[in-house]
N, C-alpha and C positions, 0 to 999 in steps of 0.2 A: 727415650722416647724418640721416635722418629717425627721430625720436623715438616714431612712433606706426606705424611701417610694419607691425610684427608685430601689432598689435592692431586694424589696420584692418579693417572688416567686408568678408567675401569680395565683397559686391554691395551696392549702394544701392537701396532700394525707393522708387519715386516714388509719391506718392499717387494711384494708379491704381486707382478703384473696383474694377473687375473682379478686379485683383490682389488687392486687399484681402479680397475676397469668397471668392477661392480660398484665401488663407491663413487664413481664419477657418473655411472649411470643414474644411482640413487638421487646424487646431487642435480643432476640434470631434471629428473622426474619432479623433485620438489620445487624447483626452479620454476617448470612449466606451471606446476599447480598454483605457485604464489602469482605468477602473472596472471594467470587466468581469473585469479579470485580478485585482485586489486586493479585491474585494467579491463575490465568489461567494457566500460564507459568510456569512449574515445576523450572525454574531458579529463579522465583520470590520468592521462598521460603526462600531463602537467607535474605530477607526482614523481616521475621518473628521476628527476635529479635529486629529489630528497631521498628515494629509496638507493640511489647509488652511493650518494653521501654515507647512509646508513650502513649498507654493505661494506663500503671501503673502511669505515671505522670498525665493524665487527671483523674483518679479514685482518686490519693492523693489530686487533687487540689478540686474536687467535694465532696470528704469525710471531707476535711477540712472546706469547705464551710457549708456543712450540720452539721458537729459537731458544728461549730461556731453559726450557726441558731438555733440549738437544745439547746445549752449552754445558748446562750442569752434568749431564750423562758423560760428555767428552772431558770435562775437567776432572770428574770422579775417576775414569779411566786412567787419565795422564797420573792423576796422583796416587792411583793404586798401583801402576807400574813404576812410579818413583818409590814408592814405599817397598815394593817388591825388591827393587835393585839395591835400594838401601838396607833392607833386611838381609839379604844375600849378603852383603858385605860385612855387615856386623856379624852375622853368624858365621862369617869365616874368620872374621878376627877373634871371636869367641872361642871358636874351635882351636885356633892357635893357640889363644891365651890358656886355655884348658889343659891342651897338650903340654905345653910348656909349665903349667903348675903340676901336672902330673910328675913330670920329670923331676921337677924342685922336690915334691913331696917324697918320691922314690930315692932321690939322692939323700935329702935330711933324714928321711924316715924317723920323722916327728910328727905330732899333733897338735894342733893349736889346743885342743880340747884338754892337753896335760898341762896348759900354764893358763891357770884361772884369772891372774890379774890381766895378761895379754887379751883373753877373752872379753874381759868386761870393758877394756880399754876400747876393743873393736865395736863393741855394740854401743858404747858411750858416744864414741865418734860419730856412727850412722845415726844415732838419735839428735845428736847436737846438730847435723846437716839439715835433717828435717825440719827440725825447730827453727833453725836460720831461715831455712826456705819459707816456712809458714809465716815467721815473724817479717821477712822481707815483703811478702805477699800482703799481710795484713797492714803492714807500714805504707805500702803504696796503694791502699784502696781507695784513698781520697783523690789521689791523681789520677788513678785509672776513672774513677766515676766521672771526674770532670773532662777527662778526654772522651769519654763514651758520649757525654752530653754535647760536647762540641762537635762530635761525629755526626750526632743525631743532628745538630742544628745545620752542619754544612752540608749535609748529604741524608735528606728524609728517605731517600730509598735503601739506607742501611738499616732502617727500622728491625728488620728480622735480626739482623746482626748483632745489633746493640741489646736486642732482647734476650738472644741466649747469654752473652756476657752478664746481663742484670740477673738472670737466673742462677748462674753460677755465684755471683756476690750476695744476692739474697739467700742462697742456701747457706753459705759459709757464716752470715751474718745470723740466720735463724738458728744453725747448729752451734754455733759459738754461745748464743744467748742461753740455749736450752741447756749446754754444759753446765753453764754458770748457774743457771736456777736449780739445776739437779745437785751440784756440789753444795750450794747454799742450803738445800733442803737437808741434805745428808749432814752438814755439819750442825744444823739446828737439832736434828734428831739425837746427834752424839752428845749434846750438852743439856737435853732435857732432864732434869732431874738432880745435876750436877751443883745446882746452885751458883754456877758460874756466870757473871754477866761480863764476859770480855768484850774488847771492841772488834766489831764486824768489818773485816777489811773488803768482804764481797762487795757491800753497796758502793764503796768507793771505787772499786775496779770496775763495777758495772757501768756506774756513770761514765768513767773515762772511755770505757769500751763503746758504749752507745754514742757517745759525743764523737768518737773516731769513726764510727760506722755509720753517723746520721744523715751521710750523703747518699747511702745505697738506698733507703727508703725514697729520697728525693729523686733518685734516677727512676725509682719504679713508678712514682708518681708523675713523673714526667712521661714515661712510656703510656701509662694509663691515659694520659690527657691528650697523646699524640694519637693513640688509638680511636679514642672518642671524637677527635678532631677528624680523623680520616672517615669514620663512621657518618659523622654529620654531613661530611663534603663527598659521600660516596659518589653521588650522581656526577659531580665534576671531576670527581678522582678517575672515576671509569672511564671517562671521556679522554681525560689529558695524560693521566699516569696510571693505567690499570694495573701494572705491575706493582705499584704501592698498596693498592687495594687488595690485591692478591696476598700480598705480605701480611697486611693486617689481619685478614681472616684466617691466616695460616698460624700466626701468633695466638689468636683466639682459639682455633682448635687445639694449639699445643697447650696452651694454658689449662683448657677444660681436660684435656688429657692428665696433665699433670696434677690437677687439683683431685680428679678422681681417684689417681693412683694415692694420694696422700690422704684422702678421706678414706679409701680401703685399708691403708695401713693403720689407719687411728682407729678404724672399727676392729681391725684384727686384734690391737692391742688390748683395746677395752674388753674384747671378748675373753684374750688370756686373762687380763687382770680379774675378770668377773670370776673365773674359773678358779683362779689361784686366792680368791678372797681379798684382793687388795682393792684399796679403794682408788677411783680415778681422780686425777689431779685436774685442776681447772684448764691447765694449759693442754691436757691430754684429750679433753671432750671438745676442742675446737672443731668444727665442720667448714671447710672451705667452700666457697659459693659456686652456684652452677653458672659460669661464665657466659655459655651460649644463651640461656634463658635470659640473662640481664641484658645481653646485647639484642635479642629479640625485642625485649622491652623497649630498648632505647630506639630500635629501628622503628618500632610502631609509633613511637612519642615523635619521632623525625617526620613520618609520612603523614600523622595527625596533624603535626605543625604546618607541613606543606599545604595540605588541604585547607588546613583552617585559615592560612595566610591569604590564598587565593579566594576563598569564599567570604574572608573578612573584607577584601577589596569589593568585591560585589555587594556584601551588607552594608558597607558605607556608601555605596553608591544607591542602593535601595533607600537609604535614611537620610542621605545628604544630598544627592541628586549629582554626585560626582565621585570619581576614583581614578586612579592610576590606571591606563589601560583601558578604561570603560566609558569614556567621556562620549556623551551623545548616543549612548546606546539604551535601547528599551531594556526594561527588566530582564525579558525573556532572552534578547539577543546578549545582553550582559551574562546571563547564567550560561549560554551555549559557548561563550568564549572562554569562561572559567574553566566549564566542564571538557571542553576542546583542549585545554592547555594540560589538565590533568591527565586525559587519557594519552596526550602525547608523552609525557612523562612516564606512564605505565609502559607505553612501547618502548621507550629509551630503558627503562628499567629491565624489561624482557630482553632486549637485543643486546644491550651493553653490560648493565651492572650485574645483572644475574649470571653473566659468564665469568663473572671475578669470584662469585659467592659459592659456597656448597649448597646444594638443592635442599637441604633440610631447613633451610631458613624460610621458605616459602614466602619469598618477598612479595610476589604479584598477589598472593592472598591476603595478605596484610594490607596492601595498597587498596585493593578492591573494597575490603571492608571498612578502610578509612574514607573512600570516596563515597560508597553507600550512606554510610551515616550522615553525611551531610547533603549529599546531592539528593536523595529521594526526597526528604521533606521539602527541600529548596523547590524541586519541580512541581510537587504537589502544590505548595504555596503560590507559584508564579503561574501556573497553567492550569489551575482547578478553580471551581467555583466562579465567584463574581470575577477573578481576575481574568479567566477564559473569556468572559464576555467583553472585556475591555482590550483584549490582544487584537492587533489588525491583522488583516488575512496574511500579509507577507511574513510576521513574526510566527502565525500558526503554522505556515507550510514550512518556514525554515526549523522549525521546533520537531514536527513531524519525522522532517529528513534526520535532524541529528539525533533524535531518540533511536531511529534505525541504525544510525552509525555507533550510538552506545550500545545498544543490544550486541551487533555483531561483535563489536570490540571486546566486550566482556565474555562473549562466547569464544573467540579467537584465543583470548587469555587461557582458556582452558576451564571456564566456569559456566556451561551452558545450563545449570539447574539451580542458579541462583534464585532465591525469591524475589528479589528485588526486580528481574527481568519480567516477572509477571504484572509487578505495579507498573512498570516502564510500557509493557504491551497494552495495558487497560488504559493508561494516560494516552498512549499514541492512537488508539481507536477512537477515545473522547475527543482527541484533537481533530482527528479524520472526520469524524462525523460534524463536528462544529465547522470545519473547513469545508465539507461539502454543502452544509446549509449556507454558509456565507457566500460560496461562489453561486449556488444556484441563485440566492437572493440577490447578488451583484450582476450575474449574467440575466435574471429575470428582468432588473431594471435596464439593463443595456437594451435588451430585446424589446422592451415596452417602449423605450424612446425611439427606437428604429420604427416599430409599428405605428407609433403616434406621430411621427414627424410628417410633414407635408410630403406625400410620395410623388417622386418624380418619375412618370412614366416615359420610357425611352423605346425606342424600336433597335431591335438586334440587327447589327449591320449585315447579318449573314442571310437571315430569312425575313425580316421586317416584324418579325413577332414581337409583342408588346411586352416589357418586363420593367422590373425595378431593381434596386442594387441589394434588395432585403436579403436574399439567399445567401449572396457574396458576403455581406457586412455579418450575417449572424455565423456563419461558418467561419470567418475569419476570427471571430470571438471564440468559438469552441476550439477552433485548431490551437489558437494561443494558449487557452486554458489546458490543453492537454499537453503541450510543448512544455509549459512551466511545470507540470505535475512530473513529465518524463525527466526533466532536468533536476528536480528537487526531491522527489518522493521516489521510494522503492518501486519497481515495476508492478508488484502487487497492488498498489494501489492507483495506478494509471487507469486502470478499467473502471474503478468506482468514480475518478472524477469524469470520465467519458459518459457513464451512466446517469451521473448527476446532470450534465449538459443535456443529456437525451430526456431526462425528466423535465427540463425547464422547456425543451421544444414541444413536448406533450401539453404543457399549460398554454404554452402559446398557440398550439392548434385548437384546443378548446376555445380560447378568444377568437381566433379565426372563423370557426364554426359560429360562434355567436355574432360576429359581423355579418355572416350570410344571412342568419336568420332574423335579423334585426333591421340592418342598414340597407341590404340588398331588396329584402322582401317590402320594405316601406319605401323603395324606390332612392334610396340614399347612394346607390351605385349606378354608375354609368357603365355602359357596354365597355368602355375602354379601360375601366378599373377592374372589371370582371375578367377581362381577357388577360390582364396584367397577373391578376391572382391566379388564374388556371396556371399561365406559364411560371409564375414563381413557385408556385406549389410542385410544380413537375420538376423544376429546377431542386428543389429542396429535397424530393425523392431521389434524385440522382445523386445529390451531394451527400445524403444519409448513407446511401450504398458506398459511394468513395471513403467516406470517414469511417465505416465499419470496416472496410477492407484496410486502411492505412494504420487502424488500431490493432487490427488484429495482427497484422505484420509486426508490430511492436511486441505484441503478447505472444511472440514465437514460443511454441514449447509448454504454453499454457493453455491447455484444451479446455479445461472449465472455465476460465474466465472468457475466453474466446467464445464459446457458445453462449454464455449469457448476454455477452456483448452483441454477438450477431442477432440474437432472437429479439432483443429490446431494439435495436436498431431497424430491425426488418419490421416490427411492429409500427414505428413511428413512421417508416417510409410507407408503410402501407395507409396509414391514416393520411398522408400527405396526398397520396393518391386519391383516397376519398374525398378529402377537400377539394382537389382539382375536379373529381366528378362532380360534387356538389355545386361547385362553381359553374360548371358547364350547365348543370340543371337550371342553376338560379339563372344563368344568362337566357337559357331557352325559356324559363318563365316570364322573363321580362319580355322577351319578343312577345310571346303570347297574349300578355297582358297588353301590349300595344295594339294587338289584333282583336282584343275583346270588345272595344267600344265600337270599331268601325265593321267589325264582322260579326263576332257572336252574338252581341245584344240585338242584333238586326235580323239575326236567323228565326225562322219560325214566325216572322210577323205577316201582316196580311199583304203589304208590298212584296215581300220576298216569295209569299204563297202564289200571289197573282203575277207576280214578276212585273210589276208597274214601274218599280224603281230601278236605280243602277245595278248592275250585277255585283254581288257582296263577294262569292266565293275567291274568283280571280284575285281580289285583294291580297289574298293569303299568299299566293304565289309572289306578287309583286313585292309585297314587304319583304319576304324572306330572301328574295333576290337582293333587295335593296341593302339589308343588313349582311346578307352573304359576301357581297363585294369587298367589304371591309374585314369581315371577319375570317376570310380565307386567308388574308395577310396578317392579320393581329393573333390568330391562333395556329399552332402547329396542326398539320393536315390530321393527324391522328385525333385531336380534339375536336377540330372541326366537323369530322366525320362522326364523331359520338355526339356533337349538339345537332348535326342533322338528323341522326337515329332518333334523337330524344323530341325533337320537333315534330317529327313525323307522328310519333306516338301522343303527344299533346295536342297536335292539330286534330287528330282522329277522336281522341278522348275529349276534347273540349266541345267538339261538334256533337258527339252524342250527348254530353251532359248538359248543353245548352237548353235542351228542351224541359229539363227541370224548372228552369226559372220562369217559363211561360204560364205555369199553372198556378191562377191566382184564384180560381173559384168561380171566372167568368168567362175567361179566353177558350176558345174552341176554333178548330179549323173551320173552315168554310167547306172543304172538300178534301177528305181524306185521301183519295187516289190522287189528286192534283199534287198534295203535300208529298206523298211517297214519290212520285216523279220528279219534284223537284230536289228531293234528297238523292234520287238517283243520279241527276243532272250534276250536282254538287259532288257527289262520289266521282264521277268520271272526271271533272276539272281536276280536282285534287290527285287523282290516280295519274292523270296526264304529268301534272307537274313533278310529283315523285319520281316518275319513270324517267324524267331526265336527270335525274341524281342518283341513279341505280348505283354508279361505282363508287360514290361517296358513301352510300347507304350500305353497301357490302362492307367496304372497310370499317364502318362504323357498327356493325354487328348485326346487319339484317342476313338471317341464317334460316335455311329451310327447316322444318319439323321433322326430329326422327334421325339426323344426321348424326354419326358417332363422333366422338372428340378425343383425342389422346394427348392434347396440349394446350396450355393456357391461351386464351385469347391474346392478351397483351399484358404489358406489365403493369398497367392500371386497370386490369378487367374488374371494375367494381359496378359497371353499369349493368343493371339488372334488366336488361332488353333482350338476351338471347334465350330461345326455347331451350328446354332440357334436352341435352344432348347434342347440342350444337355444335359444328366443328369450324373453326375460325380459318382454316387453311385450304380446305377443298371444296368450300361451298361456292356456288356460281349463282348469284341473285338474278331472278326473273321476274317479269311483271306478275307471275303466280303469287309471288312472296308478298308484293305489295297488296295483292287483292286479299291475301290472308290476312294481313296486319290491318287492312281497311275493312275488314268483314263486318265489323260492329256498326258501320254506317249503314250498309247493306241491310243488316239485321233490323236496325233501327225502321227504316223504309217499310220494311215487311210487317213489323207490329203495328205500325200506324195505320196500315190500310186494313187490319185484322178488327173485326167486331166480337170475336169471340177469342178466348185465352187457348182454346184447343187449336185453333188455326195457327196462333203465334207461339205455341209452347216451346218448338225446336229453337226457334230465335231467341225467345225468353232465357231458356237455359244458356244459351250460349252468352247471352249478356250477363246473366247470373255469374258463369263460371268466369268471365273475363273480370267482371268489376264487382263481384260481390253484391252487398246490399245497395251500392249505389246503382248496380244494374237493375235490381228491383225496382228502385225509385224512377228509374228511365222507363221501365216497363208500364209502371203504374201511370206515369205522366203521359205516356203515348195514348193510353185508353181514356185518361181523362180529358185529353184535346179531341178525342175523336167526336165528331158532330153527330154520327149516326147512333150515339148511345144516350141514353137517359141517365138521369142521376142514379136511378135505382140499379139499372144495369152496370154503371160505373163503380158503384158502391160494392157490388157483390164481385166484379171482377177485380177490383182492387184488392178486396179480400182474399180472393182465390190467389191472386198472384203473390200474396203474402204467405199463404199456406203452401203454394208450390215451391217457394223460397226455402220455408222451414223445412220442408221434406228432405232437401239435399238430394244428392244423386248416386248412383250406384259406382264405386271406384272401377277402374279397369280392371278386369279379370277377378272382381270379388263380388260376392253378396252383400256386402256391407256398404250402406249409404254413407257418404261424405258429405258432411255440412258446406255450404257456400260461407265465403268470408263474410263475417258479419260487421266488421270494423270500417266505418266510412271514411272514406278519402277527406282529409281535412280541407284541401283546396276547394271541394265542392259542396260544402257544408252550408255554405250561405245561398247556394242554388236552391234550397228547398223552404226558401221563405213562406211560399205559398202552398206548396205541394201538400206538407203534412197537414195544414189547416183545410184545404179542399177535402182531401180523402176524409178526414174527420167530420166534416160537414155534411157530405153525403151519406156517411155512416148512421149520423145523428138524425139526418132527415128520414132516412129508412125506419129507424127505430122509432121515430115519432109516429111515423103513418101506420106502423104495426100497432102502435098503442091506441091510436084513434080508430081506424076502422080497417086495418089491413093495406094490403099492397095495392087494390082497387081504388080505394080514396086517394092515395098517394098519386096513381096516375091520372086521375080524374084532375087533380088539382093542378099537376104538371100541364 
C-alpha cells in the first residue's frame, strides 16, 4: 500500500519556461480578478493587510508541501542510488561466492543430497535462525512499543512513521492470535468423540501472549486518540503545523485503503468457503470500518459544535443580557458578529484547512450546512415579524449590508443555488422595505421641522434675492442618507434610498401647494415670504437636478436604475418649477387684490362714468411700480418678468370681469357712449404703462401669435401664457402685441355701446373665445347695464347671448362646431352675486307679462 497515493499531485510540472510563463500569466489574471472583486470600494483597502497575511500563510503552507515533496523525492533518489551501489557490491560478492562454490563442487564432486542427515541439519539450522529472530522480535515488542510512544510524545510530527510501525506490530499480533485460534480449533476437532478431557494448554499460552502483546492495542489506541485530537484541532493545526494535519489525513487514507483490502480478502474467503460448503467462523465474518465515513461524521460534529458554541454565546446574551464578546450589543448586532466570525472561519477553512485535506471530504459543504441550520432560524427570529418593528434604523441598515455579505460569501464558496440564499434574499427585501419606510418617516419628520420652524428670510449677497436655508437643509439630509446607503448597502439599493427621499420631497411639495392655496389666498403670506418661496423652489429645482446627476454617477453602468431615478427626479424638479410658478401667480393675485378696493370696485360707478372723482386707472401703474421697486430685487429677473406678464393678464381680466359685479337689478349706466369712451381712455392709460415694460414682458413670455417654436422657453416653462406656436428666442415684442393682449378691454367698450346683439356679435364671440362662460356673463352684464334697453329687450338679448354661446363656433379649417369653455373661473364666481338674479328677474317679468296680456301690457306698465 502506498502511503502517499491519495496526496500525490495530479501532475508533475517540469521546468519548462513556456509552461512557467503560462502559469504566471494565469496567476496574475486570478490576482487581478480577486483584487477587482474585493477592493471595488476604497474603504476595502483596509483589508489589504488581512489578505496579505492570509496569502503569506497559504504561500508558507504550499512552499512547505512543495519542499517536503521535493525533499522526499531527493531522499528517495539518494536512497535508490545507495541501494543500487550496495546491490552491485553484493551481487559481485555473490557471483564470487558462487564461482567459488562451483569450483569446490567440481573438486569434491559430491552432492549434499547424498547425505540425508547433513541436509536435515542444514534445514534445521535455517529454521532455528528464523525462530530465534522471531522470538527476539516478539520479546522486544513491549520495548519497541514504549519507544514508539515516547517518540510520538517527543515528536508529534513523527505520527506517520509511528503509524507505519504500529501497523506492522498490529499485523504481527493479529496474525499470531489468528494462528493460535486456528490451532485451538483444530485440536478441539481432533478430540471430539474420543472421550478425552485433557488439559488445554492453549488457553494459558494465549493469556501469556495477550499479556505480552497488550501494549500494541495501547499504541493503536494512542494513535487513534492523536488522530482525533488533530482532527479536533484541525483549524489551529493547519495554521501552525500544516504538515502534521497532512500526515494525519495521509494516515486516514492509508488506513481506509488497508481496511478495504482486508474486507475484500474476507469477502473472497467467505465466497470460497460458501462454494466449498464450509461454515464461516465468527472471526472470519468481521468487517473493518469505513474510516473516511467515520472521520467525516466527526468533522461534521466538530463543525456543528463550533457553530453551536458561537450561537450559544448569542443565545445566552438573548436570554441573560450578556455574553462573552457580545456585551452591550443589540440582538441583531450580536447575531451579525457571530455570523461574521463563522464566515471568517469558513474563509480560513477554504484558504488554509482545505489545502491540507483531500477534496472528497467536502469540508465547506459540511460547514455551510452546519451554519445554515442555526443561522437562518436565528435571522428569521431576530429580524422578522414583531422583532423587525423593534429594530433601530442603524441595526436594519447594518443587517441589510451583512445579509448581502452573507449571500456573496456563500456564493463565493461555490454554493450559489442554496435554498437558504432565497430565504436570505427575501429577508433582505423585507428589511430594505422597512428601512425605506423608516428613513422616509424620519426624513419626513426632519423636513416637517424645517418647514414649521420660524423662517429666517435673508438676502442673497450676490443678487439681493430673498431666500431661506430650507433647500440647503433638506438636501443636506438627503445627501447624508444616500452617503450612508452608499457606505453600508450594496450599490443596487442606493437608488432605492434616493427614490425614497424623492418621495418624501413629493410629500413636501403637496404641503407647499396647500400652503399656497390656504395661507397665501387668505392673506397669511406677505410678499417677502412669497418671494422667498419662489426662490427656494427654484433652488430646489436646481438641487434636484444636481442630486440626480450625482446619484447617476454613483450608479455607473446601471442604466435601468439610472433611468428610473432620472425620471423621478425630473418629475420632482418639474413640480418644484410648478410650485415656483404658482407662488409667482399667488404673489400676482395678492397684488391685484390690493388693487381691488382702490381700483376695480370703483370701476363702472357714477363717479367713474362722469369722471367727477379722482382718476382710478393710474393707481394701477403707481401701485405696480411701488411693488416692482422691491420685487425686482427680491426675485430673480426671470421670475420677475413672469410676474409682470401674469399681472398684465390679471389687470386686463379683472378690468373686464369687474362689470359683472355692477349688475344688481337696479344699476344702469347713464350714457352708454360715455361709458364706452371712458373704457377706451382706461385702455389707453394701461397700454401706456405696460409699453414702458415691454422688455420685461418679452422676457416673461409675451409672444406674437403664429410664430414657430423649436426650443423650450425656459427651464420652468409652466406659465400658461404663450399663444400656440410661440417662439421664445426670435420674437421681438411690439405695442401691437400689447394691443392684442388688451383687446378684450376694447371689445368690452364695443359691447357696452351696442343696443343689439347683432352689432356686438364679433366682440361677444371674441370674449367667449377668451373667457368661456365667464365671457358670456360679461356680455350679459354689458346689455343689462345699457340704459337704452328696457327689461324685455334685456331679457331677450340675455337669452340670445346664452343661445349664441351654446352654439359654439366653427373650428379653423373644419365644418364642425367647437363648444366654448363652460367651466367658470373660480376667482370670478363671487362677481355674479347680482347678475344671475337680475337675468332671472327680467325673464320672470317677461313670462308674467305674457301670461297676463302679452308684451304690450308689459311695455305699458314699464
